[in-house]
N, C-alpha and C positions, 0 to 999 in steps of 0.2 A: 504494500500500500504506500502511496506517495501523495504529497500535497499537490494540488492542481497547479499552483504557482511554480512549483519546481519542475513539473513535466512540461510546462510551457516555455522553458528556457530555449532560446534561439528562434521561437515562433514569432513571426511578424504579426502583431496585434493591431486590429483596426478599431475595436471598441470592446469594452467589458461592462456587463451588467451583473451585479452581484459580487459575491465573495470568492476570491481565488485561493483563500487559505483553508480550503476544504480537503478532506482526505478522500482520495479516489481509490476504488477497489480494482477496477479493470478498465481498459480502453476498448471500445467497440465502434465499428463503423457499420455493422449490421444490426439494425434495431431489434431483430428477433433474438439476439444473444444478450441484450442488455438486461442487467438485474440490479439489485439494490446497491447504491453508492457507486455506480459506474459512470464514466464519462462517455457520451455519445458524440462521434464526429460525423457530421452530415456531409456526405460527398456527392457531388454531381457526377454520376457514372454514365456510361454509354447506354445503359438500358433503363436506369431509374435514377431519380434524384432523392438523395437521402434527406433533404430538407422536408420532404413530404411526410417523413416518419418521426419527426422531432416529438410531436405530441405522444405518439405510441411509446417512444423511448422513455419519456418522462413518466408515463403511466406504469412502465415496468420497473421504475426505480432509479432512473438516471438522475444524478444530482447536478450535472453540468452538461452543457451542449456547446460544441465547437461548430461554427457555421460560417458560410460566406455571406449569407443574408439573414439579418435578424428577423425573427418571427414578428408578426404584427402584434400578437398578444403574448406577453411573457408571463410566466408563472412565478409568484412570490416564493422565495427560498431556493430557486433554481439559478445557477450561474450560467450566463450566456457569454461566450467569447466569440467575437466576430474576427475572422481572419481573411486574408486576401486569397489564399489557396488552401483548401481543406486537406488535399492530398499531401502537400508539402508539410502542413502542420502535423498531420498524422505521423509522418515519417520522423520528424524531430521528437514528437511526444513519445513515440514508441521507443526510440533510442534512449531518451531520458528515463522512461519508466523502467527499462531493463538495465539501467546503470551503464549505458554506452558500451555494450559488450564487444563491439567490433574493435575497440581500442586495445583489447587484451589478447588479440591473436593477429596473425598475419592473414588478412583477407585479400584474395585475388579474384577479380571479376573477369569473366570470359564473355565477350560479346561478338556478334557477327551473325550472318544468316545461317550458315551451316557450320557444324563442328563444335558448337558450344558444349553440348552434352559430352561428346567424346573427349575433348580436351580437359574439361573439368573433372570428369570421372577418371580419366587416366592419371591426372595429377593426384587425385585422391589415392589411387592404387599405388602410385610411385612413392609418395611420401609415407604411406602406411608401411610399405616394404622397407623404407629407409629407417623405420623404427619410431616414427613420430605418431602422436595422436592427431587425427585429421578429421575435419568436417567437410561435408559436401551438401550443397544446395543445388539440385539439378531437376530437370524434367522427369527423369526416371525415378529418382529417389532422393531422400534426405538422409544423410548419415551423420551421426554424432559419435565419433570413434567407431566402434563395431556395431552400435545400435542403429537400426534402420527404421525410418518412418516413411509413410506414403506421401508422394508429391502430388500436388493438384495443379500447379502452374509452373511454367518455366522459371519465372521470378515470382515468388510468393508476395503477398501483401507485406507492408513494412512491419506490422505488428507480429506476424508469423516469423518473418526473418529475424527480428530482434529477439523473439522468444527462443528460437533455436540457437542463435548465437549465445544467448545467456546459458542455455543448457551446455553448449560447448565449453564455455568458461568454467562451469561447474565440473565438467568432466576432464578438464585439463587439456583441452584441444589447443594445439599450437598453430596449425594452419587450417584455413578453410578456403575451399574453391567453389565458386558460385557462378552459375549461369546468369547473365544479365541480358534480358530481352529488351527490345525496343519499347514494348508496352511498359515494362518495368521502369525504364528510364523516364519515359514521357509522363508516367503517373507518379513520379517521385518515390517509387518504392525503395530506391537505393539512396535517396537523400539522407544525409546525416550519418552515413556509414563511413568508416575510416578504411580506405583501401591501401594495401601495400603494393598493389600492382594491378594492371589491366592488360588483357590480351585481346587483340582483334584478329579474327580468323579470315573473314571475307564478307563481301556484300553483294547480294544478288536479288533478283525479283522476289519480293515477299511482303506481306502485310500492307499492301497498298489499299486494302479495304479500310484500314485504320489510319494510315499516314497520308493518304491522298496522292502524294507524289513520291518518286524515288528520292528526290533531293531532300524532302522533309524526313524520309526514313533514314537517309545517310546522316543528316544533321543531328537527329536524335541520338544515333550511335556515337557521333563525334562528341556530343554533350557529356557523355560519360567520361571521356578522356580529358575534356576541358576542366572537369571538376576534380581530377586526381591531384593530390598534393605533391609538392616538390620532392618529398621523401620517397615517393612511389616510383615504380618503373612502368613505362608504357611500351608494350611489345606489339609490333604490328607486322602483318604479312605484306612484304614489299612487292610481291608479285600481283597483288590485287591493286587495281588502279585507284581505289579509295583508301588504300593503306596509309599513304602519306598524309591524306586529308585528316585522318584521325589524330595525327601528331601536331597539326598546325598550331594549336593554341594551348597545348597541355604544358603544365609546369613540371610534369614528371620527367624522369630521365628516359630518353628515347632510345629504343632498340628495334632492330628489324630482323626478320627471318625470311628466307626465300629458297626456292629451288632453281629459279631462272635468273633472278636479279642479283646485283651486288648487295650484300647484307651482312649484318654482324654474325648471324648464324645461318650457315649454308648446308644444304643436303643434296646428295646425288643418289638417284635410284640405281642400284647395281643389279638387283634381281627383283622380279615381281611375279608371283604366281599364287595359286590357291593355298600354298603352304605359308606364305607370308612375304615380307619385304626384307631385302638386304640393302641397307643404306650406308652411305658414307657421310657422316655428320661432322663437319669441321675437322676433317682429316682422320676421323675415327670410324671404323666400321662397326655396325650394329645390326643384328638380325631381330626382327619383331614378328609376332604372329599376326599383326594387323596387315590388311591387304589393300592395295590400290594407291594411286597417286594422291588422292585426297587425304589418305591416312599418313602419307609421307609428310604432308604439311602439319597434320596433327601431332605426329611424333616429334617433328622439329620444334613445334611450338612448346611442347611440354619439356623437351630437353632444354631449350633456351630459358624457360621460366624456372626450371629447377636450378640451373646455374645462377640465375639472378637472385634466387632465394637462398643461395649458399651451399647447395650440394656440390660435391666434387664430380668432375667429368666422368671418371671411371665408374664411380658409384652410380651415377645417374644412368649411364648407358647399360650397366649390368641390370638394373631394375627395369629399364625399358624393354630389355629382351625377355622379361618374364611377364609382361603385362598381358591381360586377357581382353578380348573384344568386349565392348560395351553392349548391354542388352539392346537388341533391335537395330544395331549398327553393323551391317554386313555379317550377320549371323548366318551360318549355313549348316545344312544337314545333307549328308550323302547317303542315299538309300542303298539297300542290298542290290538293287537293280542298277546301281551306278548312275542314278539321276541326282544332280546337285540342286538343292533348293536353297535360295538365298532370301533372307528377310531383311529389309532395310527401311529406315524411317524416311527415306527420300520423298519429300512431299512438296519440294520446290523444283522448278525447271532445272536450275543449276545442279542441285543435289542428284536428281534423276539422271541427268546427263553424265555426271561424274561416275555414278555407280555403273551405268550401262557401258561407258567408255572403259572403265576398269575391267569389267567382265570381258568385253571384246578384246582388250589388250592381252588377256590371259588365255582365252579359249582358242582352240585350233581352227575354228570356222567350219569344222566338219559336223558340228552338232548344232541343234536348234537352241536359240535363246528366246524363251517364252516369258513375256512380261505380263504380270497382272497388276493393274494400277487404276486408281480413281482419284478424285479430288474431294476435299471436304466441303460440306454445305455451309452457308452463312459466312463464307470467307471470300477472299479476293478472287473474283470471277475471271479477271483478265489473264490469270496464269493457266487457266484450263486448256485452251487451244495449244498453248506452248507445251504443256505436258503431253498432249496428244501427238503433237508433231515430233517431239524428242523420242517418245516411246516407240512410235511406229517407224521412225527413221533408223533407230539403233538396235531394234530387235528383229528377229526373224518372224515371230508371231506375237500378237498382243491381244490381251483380253481386258477390255475396259469394264470396270465394275464400280460398285458402291464403296466409298471410303467411310467417312462419318457424315452422312447426309444432313444430320441435324434436322432443321425444319424445312429443308428444300426437297423437291421431288428428285430422287436419285437418277431417274431416267432423263430428266432435263439436264442434270449435271453432265451425264455421259454424252448427251448430244452436243454440249458446249465443248467437251474434250475432243470429240470427233471432228469438230470444225477445223482443228489444226492439222489433220492428216492430209498429206498431199496425195493426189490421184494415184501415183505409182505405188503407194503403200496401202491402198484400199483393200487389196487382197490379203494383206497380213492380219487385218483386225477383225475382231468379233466383240460383241457386248453381252455380258451376263450380269444382270443387275445384282443378283444375290451373291455376295462376296464368297460365301462358303462354296456355292456351286461353281463360281468362277475358278476358285483354287482347285476344286475337284476336276474341272474340265482341263486345267493346265496339267495336272498330274496324269490324266488319262491320255492327253496328247503327247506327253513326253516319252521318249525312248532312251535306251542306254546312252549315257554320256551327255544327254541334253541338260540344259540349265534352266531352272525356273527362278525368276526374280519376282518376289511379291513386295511391292513398294508402297510406301505412304503411311503405314501405321507403326511399323517397327516394334517398339517396346510396349505399345498400348495393348492392353488385354481386354478391350471392350470395343463395341461399336455403338455410336450415339445416333439414335433415330427418334425424331420427334420428342426430344427432351429426356428420353430414357436410354440408359446405358446398359447394353446387354453384353454378357461375357463373349469375348471373341479374341482369340490369340492366333495370329497368322502362323507362327512357327509351329505351335502345337497342332493346328489343323492340317497344315501341309505334311507334317511328319506322320500323322495318323493316316492320311490318304495314301502316302507313298508306302507305308508299311502294309496297308491292306492290299495294294497292288502286287506285293511280293508274296502274298500267301498262296 
């Protein structure tokens, strides 16, 4: 429990009605969770406006309200604090409420379109292997040392972030690696956190349903680096044309990594097959179980970050050779009938192209590459034809199917994907709306040595249809179908 005036430290106040020397039990921005002596932060969200629920929060026991607009009718005995930006206020309040936990560990944020989960998760593995207590805040899971918690967002809300960082403090965690999404930056979820470093992976077509333009999306990512302190490091992919943009206004120490450009950390791919990668990293050879050019970038990023955080080169490379693939990131299963099934989270045009080009660079071209792919509903529609174009151009056969249609008609989504298919590739494609049946069809079409790629959902173990999440695990389903075929 904290005094309201103490948790308002660093918050820009517009007006105050009532007493700020009151003791607050919890902070909530969801009125349904408010109880006795809590403070309610009214946030204008994309779907609803928290200001509409101020009265409900007070009825449930809130003793203070943080808002951007003062209610017309205030209640005696309730403290009202007007702020310019409720999301920013929530972030500072959360950090203050949990005793500024990010100050007590080395927090590293990973941002970019693709690779955030892989880089953050591999750094968690690497530093754990090096003997440290480590935390992880990722799309796939949240880790506090060896303890695992379910993740619901790429970047959780600021109250959740700080509560887990507090748990990490209590558990003696020394390093924490965190995915930083563009939504998280724009909504101030990372405001008030003390970062020891930031890593930029790449920037491609994504989230334009939210950010409107690519320039806006890029500038939101850049804002993360702009806010890094001089004591931190800023590590960027020099092969990405937006890599140097991220460093333009940062106060942090600047470092680059690349496979093609001049950079502080360089890598060369010596071997690349389904067994893994052999890399030459800054004149040192290292073998890794990870596969593909995109993973060469990920490995180089974690090597660079580990050195910047103080690990010795030899130790870092030794641990890199022991790292396991991240759930839903180029995970594969080889059946008794010698059919290879690959499950990957690739849900953007660039990620899908990277995965398909990686498979094509490894395969002999004597086998079929059958891709099962869809696009999520209620999300950026402009990428759908691009996904269709890439899948049909780089595969020998394609099955367009449902992803997470949410509130959209999955057949309409598939039609928009098909718009990107060029005439010469029409004969390659088919559509099976039911995702389970689409995976089954791919398994039935596949013959010995063929490759099946199931893209888009990766680690997700559900399918979201009309607001309901139903159990659905791509890897589990394709494995079951391939085993049945071998009976």
